[in-house]
C-alpha positions as CSV (number, residue, x, y, z in Angstrom):
1,M,22.4,-9.5,5.8
2,D,21.9,-5.6,5.0
3,T,22.8,-3.5,7.7
4,S,23.2,-0.2,5.8
5,P,21.6,2.9,8.1
6,D,17.9,3.2,7.3
7,H,17.3,6.5,5.8
8,V,19.8,5.3,2.4
9,P,17.0,4.0,-0.2
10,K,17.3,0.5,-1.0
11,T,17.2,-1.2,-4.3
12,P,15.7,-4.8,-5.2
13,P,18.2,-7.2,-6.4
14,N,18.2,-7.8,-9.7
15,D,16.2,-10.9,-9.6
16,W,13.4,-9.3,-7.9
17,P,9.9,-9.4,-9.8
18,D,9.3,-6.6,-12.1
19,V,12.5,-5.5,-11.0
20,S,13.3,-3.7,-14.7
21,W,9.8,-1.3,-13.9
22,S,11.2,-0.2,-10.1
23,E,11.3,3.5,-9.7
24,S,12.2,5.9,-6.6
25,H,10.7,9.0,-5.4
26,F,11.6,11.2,-2.4
27,V,8.0,12.2,-0.9
28,T,7.6,13.9,3.0
29,G,10.7,12.6,3.9
30,I,10.1,8.7,2.1
31,F,12.5,7.2,0.4
32,W,9.5,5.4,-2.0
33,H,10.3,2.2,-4.3
34,I,7.2,1.5,-6.8
35,Q,6.4,0.0,-9.6
36,R,4.9,1.0,-11.9
37,L,4.0,-1.1,-15.4
38,G,1.7,-2.3,-18.0
39,M,-0.5,0.2,-20.3
40,P,0.5,3.7,-20.3
41,R,-0.7,6.1,-17.9
42,G,-4.3,7.2,-19.9
43,E,-4.8,4.4,-22.2
44,A,-5.9,2.3,-19.5
45,P,-7.5,1.7,-16.3
46,T,-5.0,3.1,-12.9
47,L,-4.8,-0.2,-11.0
48,L,-3.2,0.6,-7.4
49,L,-2.0,-2.9,-5.4
50,V,-1.4,-2.5,-1.7
51,H,0.2,-5.7,-0.1
52,G,0.1,-6.3,3.8
53,T,2.0,-6.2,6.8
54,G,5.2,-7.7,6.1
55,G,5.4,-7.7,2.1
56,S,6.2,-5.7,-0.4
57,T,6.0,-5.4,-4.5
58,H,6.8,-9.2,-4.6
59,S,3.2,-10.0,-3.2
60,W,1.5,-9.7,-6.4
61,A,4.4,-10.9,-8.8
62,G,1.8,-13.6,-9.7
63,V,-1.1,-11.3,-10.5
64,T,1.1,-8.3,-13.0
65,P,2.4,-10.4,-16.0
66,V,-1.3,-11.0,-17.1
67,L,-2.9,-7.8,-16.0
68,A,-0.5,-5.7,-17.7
69,A,-2.1,-6.0,-20.9
70,R,-5.1,-4.4,-19.5
71,F,-4.1,-2.0,-16.7
72,H,-2.1,0.6,-16.0
73,I,-0.8,-1.1,-12.6
74,L,1.3,1.2,-9.7
75,N,2.4,-1.3,-7.3
76,V,4.0,0.0,-4.4
77,D,6.0,-1.2,-1.1
78,L,4.5,0.7,2.2
79,P,6.4,2.9,4.4
80,G,9.4,0.8,6.2
81,H,8.5,-2.5,4.0
82,G,10.3,-3.7,1.2
83,F,12.7,-1.2,-0.2
84,T,10.6,1.9,0.9
85,A,13.0,4.1,3.6
86,V,11.8,5.5,6.7
87,P,14.2,7.5,8.4
88,A,14.4,7.4,12.0
89,D,13.2,11.2,12.4
90,V,11.1,10.9,9.5
91,E,8.9,8.0,11.7
92,R,9.4,9.7,14.9
93,V,7.2,13.1,13.3
94,R,5.1,12.0,11.3
95,N,4.4,8.0,12.7
96,P,3.9,6.4,9.5
97,F,3.5,2.8,11.0
98,T,-0.7,3.6,12.3
99,L,-3.3,2.8,10.1
100,P,-3.8,6.8,9.6
101,G,-0.5,7.5,8.9
102,M,0.0,4.4,6.2
103,A,-3.5,6.0,4.5
104,R,-1.7,9.9,5.0
105,E,1.7,8.6,3.6
106,L,0.3,6.9,0.6
107,A,-2.1,9.5,-0.8
108,A,1.0,12.0,-0.3
109,L,2.6,9.6,-2.6
110,L,0.0,9.4,-5.4
111,T,-0.5,13.5,-5.2
112,H,3.1,13.2,-6.1
113,L,3.0,10.9,-8.9
114,D,-0.4,12.4,-9.9
115,E,-2.2,9.0,-9.5
116,H,-5.7,8.3,-9.7
117,P,-6.5,5.2,-9.1
118,D,-9.7,3.1,-10.8
119,L,-9.6,0.1,-9.2
120,V,-7.5,-0.5,-6.1
121,V,-6.4,-4.1,-4.6
122,G,-5.0,-4.6,-1.5
123,H,-3.8,-7.9,0.2
124,S,-4.3,-8.3,4.5
125,A,-3.0,-5.0,6.2
126,G,-4.0,-3.4,2.9
127,V,-7.4,-3.5,2.6
128,P,-7.8,-0.8,5.6
129,V,-5.9,1.1,4.3
130,L,-7.5,1.5,1.3
131,L,-10.6,1.7,3.3
132,R,-9.1,4.4,5.7
133,M,-8.0,6.4,2.4
134,A,-11.6,5.9,1.0
135,L,-13.3,7.1,4.5
136,D,-10.7,10.3,4.2
137,G,-11.8,10.7,0.6
138,T,-7.9,10.9,-0.7
139,L,-8.8,7.5,-2.8
140,V,-11.8,7.6,-5.0
141,P,-11.9,4.7,-7.4
142,Q,-14.5,3.0,-8.6
143,R,-13.9,-0.5,-6.5
144,I,-11.9,-1.6,-3.3
145,I,-11.2,-5.3,-4.0
146,G,-9.5,-7.1,-1.1
147,C,-8.0,-10.0,-0.7
148,C,-7.5,-11.9,2.9
149,P,-8.8,-8.8,4.7
150,A,-7.2,-8.5,8.0
151,L,-9.7,-6.7,9.3
152,V,-10.4,-8.8,12.6
153,P,-8.0,-9.0,15.7
154,P,-5.4,-11.8,15.1
155,P,-6.7,-15.1,16.6
156,D,-4.4,-15.6,20.2
157,W,-2.4,-19.0,18.7
158,Y,-0.5,-15.9,15.9
159,V,-0.2,-13.9,18.7
160,A,2.0,-16.3,20.5
161,L,4.0,-17.4,17.7
162,L,5.2,-14.0,17.4
163,A,5.8,-13.6,21.1
164,P,10.0,-14.1,20.3
165,L,9.7,-10.7,18.5
166,V,7.1,-9.1,20.6
167,G,7.9,-7.3,23.6
168,L,7.9,-3.7,26.2
169,L,10.3,-2.9,23.3
170,V,8.8,-4.2,19.9
171,E,9.4,-1.1,17.9
172,S,13.3,-0.2,19.2
173,Q,15.7,-0.4,16.4
174,A,17.4,-3.4,18.8
175,V,14.6,-5.7,18.9
176,A,14.4,-5.4,15.1
177,G,17.8,-6.1,14.6
178,S,17.7,-9.1,17.1
179,A,14.5,-10.4,15.3
180,A,16.0,-10.2,11.9
181,R,18.3,-11.9,12.8
182,L,16.0,-14.5,14.0
183,A,14.4,-15.0,10.4
184,A,17.6,-15.3,8.7
185,T,19.3,-18.0,11.5
186,T,15.7,-19.7,12.9
187,P,13.3,-22.0,11.6
188,I,10.5,-19.4,13.0
189,L,9.9,-17.4,9.9
190,K,9.5,-20.8,7.8
191,R,7.3,-21.7,10.8
192,M,5.3,-18.4,10.5
193,L,5.2,-18.4,6.4
194,E,3.8,-22.1,7.5
195,S,1.1,-21.1,9.6
196,T,-0.5,-19.2,6.8
197,G,-2.3,-21.9,5.0
198,S,-0.4,-21.7,1.5
199,P,2.1,-23.4,0.6
200,L,5.0,-21.7,-0.9
201,T,7.6,-22.1,-3.7
202,P,11.0,-22.0,-2.9
203,A,11.6,-18.8,-4.9
204,Q,8.8,-16.8,-3.0
205,L,10.4,-18.4,0.6
206,S,13.4,-16.9,-0.3
207,R,11.8,-13.2,-1.3
208,Y,10.7,-13.0,2.5
209,M,14.0,-15.2,3.9
210,H,15.5,-12.2,2.1
211,L,13.3,-8.8,3.2
212,C,12.8,-9.9,7.0
213,S,16.3,-10.4,6.9
214,R,16.7,-6.7,6.8
215,P,16.3,-4.9,10.5
216,A,14.7,-2.3,8.7
217,H,12.0,-4.2,7.3
218,V,11.1,-6.3,10.9
219,H,10.8,-3.0,12.0
220,A,8.1,-1.6,10.2
221,A,6.2,-4.7,10.3
222,I,6.2,-5.1,14.2
223,T,5.6,-1.5,14.5
224,M,3.1,-1.5,12.0
225,M,1.7,-4.9,13.8
226,S,1.5,-2.8,17.3
227,R,-0.3,0.1,16.1
228,W,-2.6,-0.9,14.5
229,D,-6.4,0.6,15.2
230,L,-9.3,-1.1,13.7
231,P,-12.6,0.2,16.4
232,S,-11.3,3.3,14.7
233,L,-11.6,2.9,11.3
234,F,-14.8,1.0,12.0
235,R,-16.6,4.1,13.8
236,D,-16.5,5.5,10.6
237,I,-17.1,2.8,8.1
238,G,-21.1,3.4,8.3
239,V,-20.1,6.3,5.6
240,L,-18.6,4.4,3.0
241,R,-19.8,4.5,-0.8
242,V,-17.0,3.0,-2.8
243,P,-18.1,-0.5,-3.9
244,V,-16.2,-3.2,-1.6
245,Q,-15.6,-6.9,-3.2
246,L,-13.4,-8.9,-0.9
247,I,-12.0,-12.9,-1.0
248,A,-11.4,-14.7,1.8
249,A,-9.9,-17.6,1.8
250,R,-10.9,-20.9,3.9
251,N,-7.7,-22.2,5.1
252,D,-6.5,-18.7,6.0
253,R,-5.6,-19.4,9.7
254,W,-4.2,-16.0,10.3
255,I,-7.8,-14.2,9.7
256,P,-10.7,-16.7,11.1
257,L,-13.8,-16.8,8.5
258,T,-16.2,-17.2,11.2
259,S,-15.0,-13.2,13.0
260,L,-13.9,-11.9,9.1
261,R,-17.9,-12.1,8.6
262,R,-19.0,-10.8,11.7
263,A,-16.7,-7.4,11.4
264,L,-18.3,-7.6,8.1
265,E,-21.8,-6.9,8.8
266,R,-20.8,-3.7,9.2
267,I,-19.5,-2.2,5.4
268,P,-22.5,-1.1,3.8
269,G,-23.1,-3.7,0.8
270,V,-19.6,-5.6,0.9
271,E,-19.6,-8.5,-1.2
272,L,-17.4,-11.5,0.1
273,V,-16.1,-14.5,-1.9
274,V,-15.0,-17.6,0.1
275,E,-11.9,-19.5,-2.1
276,E,-9.7,-22.6,-1.1
277,G,-6.6,-21.1,0.3
278,G,-4.3,-19.8,2.6
279,H,-3.9,-16.2,4.1
280,L,-0.8,-15.5,1.0
281,L,-3.6,-16.1,-1.4
282,P,-2.4,-13.2,-4.3
283,E,1.0,-15.6,-4.0
284,E,-0.7,-19.4,-3.7
285,R,-3.7,-18.7,-5.9
286,P,-2.9,-15.6,-8.5
287,E,-5.6,-16.5,-11.0
288,V,-8.1,-16.1,-8.2
289,V,-7.5,-12.7,-8.0
290,I,-7.1,-12.0,-11.8
291,R,-10.3,-13.2,-12.0
292,L,-12.0,-10.8,-10.2
293,L,-10.1,-7.9,-11.4
294,Q,-11.0,-8.4,-15.3
295,D,-14.4,-8.2,-14.3
296,R,-15.8,-6.4,-17.2
297,R,-17.8,-4.1,-15.2
298,L,-15.3,-1.3,-14.6
């Protein structure tokens, strides 16, 4: 288990997807891990990839090899996730695990990198982050594409599944450490991943095991879930003018399709496609994401 202090920058293991393209950047007190790959900037459209809660750059491992021939790709680990480290004092001052906080910090990173994405793709909680940025004017893409968008509250069974990890002290490092030990030594992580409805290969499962054995990653994921505020996003969503295309998965037990359809009635001009698969659709069926991204309208 990785027990090093959370303020120390982490590096991906040598077998991590696209690790040869990894970069480290220090912005507003956060040690960012990103990957830039594909076409040189300026020679192709820029594609920003944003994972969901508990994910990392690895979430797009099945997508990047194909799309690297057409896009300049920017793949990021959100604050506290994967190998992006948030020191405790920065967390206290900047509150980066809220929806507005995630949007603000990612915008600061893009400014630092001088990157201006033409197309943005989010998975799960990454979708509301991108929507928040578009509403704030810090992101002006031609399209927002979302996979299994976390735009509805989680179902009751999901909350019950997380009960061993969520409590009054959910945001403390002590609880995160206990959760990481649970993930490393009990079947709870395997049960959670099975509940997504997406079958994972042994290699894909091992990446989640690696991440969830680290208290800092678990702390970021749980704190993010406990502070997520969708009502404030939907209060503003009516003024959104960026085209939004969403992919829902028919077997996604985390984002019920009926609830999602009701929520999407509030997003102007949104397009919804329903595909076979579970919540981890970019890992289970990357070809679905690739097909939509190869749309020649860009």
